[in-house]
N, C-alpha and C positions, 0 to 999 in steps of 0.2 A: 102109416102111423101118424097120429097127431098128438100134440102135447108131449109130456115127458113121462117116463116110467121110472119108478124108484128102483134102485139097485143096491145090493149089499156088496161090501168089499171084504171077502174072507181073508185076504192076505195082501199086504202092500209093503213097499220098501222105499226109503229115501236114501240115496247114496250121494255123497259129496267127496270129490277127490281133488286135492291140491297137488299138482304135478310140479316137481322141482325143475329149475332150468338146467341143473347138472346133478347127476346122482351123488348122494352122500356116501362115498365109498369108504369112509372110516367106520368100519363095522363096530369097533369097540366104542366109538362115540355114541352110536345108536343104543348100545346096551348099557351105557353108563350115563353120560351127561344128558342125552336126549330123553332117555327113559325117566330119569330123575326129575327133569324139568316138567315133563308132561304129567307125571305122578303128582307133583306139587300143584300144577295148574288145576288138577281135577279134585283136589282135596275138598273143595266146597260141595262136591257131590258125593262125598263119603266113599271115595275110591279107597280100597285096601289092597294089601299085597296079593291076596287071593284073587283079586280082579285083574291081575296083570299076568300075561303069559307070552311065551315065544315058542317058535318051532325049534325043537331041539336038534333035528338033523336036516337042515335045509340042503337041497341038492345043488342049488345055485344061488347066486346073489339076489335074484328076483324073489326068492322065497324067504330071505332074511327079513324078519319083522318082529315088532313087539306090539301086542294087542291089549287094549284096555276095555273092560266091560263095565258099563254104567247103567243106571236105571234098572237094576235087576237083570242085566244081561240083554235088555231090549235094545240098547244102544251100544255099538262097538266103535272104538277108535283105534285104527291100526296105523302104525308108523313103519314105513319101509325105506329102502335106500333110494327109491326113485319118486315116491309120493307118500302123502299121508291121507287117509280116507276115513270118513265118518259113515256109518251104516246104521239106520234106524228102522226097526221092524214095526209095522203098523203105526206110522206116524200120524199125528193129528195136527191140524193147523192151530188148534187151541194151545199147543205147546211149542209154537214157533219160537217164542222168546227164549225158552229153556234150551232148545236145540241150538239156536244161534249162539247163546252164551258158551255152550260146551264146545261148539265148533271153533269159535274164535279163540277160546282159551287154549285148546289143543294145538291148533295150527300155529298160533302165535308162539307157543312154547317150542315147537319144532323148529320154526324159522330162526328163533333167537339162539337156541342151544345147539342146533345142528349147523349153523352158519350156512343155511341154504336160502335161496330165493324162489318164490313161486312164479312159474312161467305161464301156467294155465290152470283153470278150474273147470272141472267137468261135474255136472250135477244131473241126477236122474231120479225121476219118480217112476216106479213100476207097480202096477196093481192088477189084481184079478177082480173083475167087476161082474157081478152076477145079477142080471135083471130079475125082478120078482115075477114078471110075466112077459109073454111074447117070445118069439124065436130070435136068437142072437143075430141071425143074418139080417133081420129087419132093421137093426140099428145101424148097420154099416151100408146096406144097399143104397140108401139115399145119397150117400157121399160118393160112391164109386160109379153108380149108374151103369151097371152091366147091361149090354144090349144083345150080345150074342146068345143064341138059344142054349148053347152048352153051358153058359154061365147063369142062366135063369131057370134051369130045370127044377122040377119039384123036389128032387133028391139033394139039392144043394143045402147043406146044413148051416154054413156060415161063410161070411166074406171077411176079408182083411185088407189093410192098405198100409203103406208107409209113405212118409213125406219127409224130405230132407232139405233143410236150408243151410246157409253158410255156417250158422252157429247153433242150430237146433235141429231136432228130429222128432217126429211123432210116429209111433208104430201101434197099430191095432190088429190083433190076431185072435185066434181062438185060444182059450186057456188050456194048457196041457195038464193042469192040476185039478181043475174044477169043472165038472160037466155043465154044459149050458151057460158058460161064462166066457167073457172076453178078457184078453190080456192087453193092457194098455201100458205103453212105455213112452215117457217124455224125457228128452235129454237136452241139456243146454251146455254150451261151451262158452266160458267167459274169460276175460283177461285177468291178469293178476291183481289189478287194483279195484275190481268190482267187489263191493261189500257183500257179505253173506246175506244181509238183510235184503239187498237189491235182488240177489239171485233167488232167494226164497219167494219174494213178491212176484217175480217173473214166472217162476214155476207154478205158483198158485193160480196166476192168470191163465197160463197155458192149460192147466188142468181144468179150470172152469170152462174155458173156451171149447176144449176138445170134448168134454162130457156134454156140453150144451149142443155141440154138433151131432153127437150120438143120441141126443134127446134122452139122456139119463140124468137123474138127480140122486145124489148120495148124501148121507149124513156127514 
């Protein structure tokens, strides 16, 4: 293949998780002070009581959490006893400033009201990428360069690969949800003092580089 091929993204997610150095074991503080602080922090985005929920019968402390829904439910912010996480469905880089503001407001409220410190940040972009033409194996074959006959047979439908660095990973596989599509996951691990803006910028560069290697362009 030469040049690039346009691809649609039927579904994608951005997840950012701030992991505490020590669990916040005061459950009542989560349900009271922390929930109130996060609620107040999100008032600029019209959060209401019906946008706040919690699991009524958690079977263990890992399931104890309070969840906030924003942007019509497309963005979720969840506060647990070990971490706080932001999940955005179908994110767009055009709304990076908005997501950054929400993430910083939410995590800042948790840190202050919960008396916790952040030890690590884990950020992930996951997307299903569907090329408008061509076979999905063609977009990966040039990166893994299979030579064994068993790996280059005519009936091979797709290839995948994974790459792991000290603080990041890339995974490309077939999509289990969309026919003739690839599943791409990019993960970054950052220290507690790295700003959300820096993390978002690095993820965007990773995405651009990986899609470029796959010779795919997206809107």
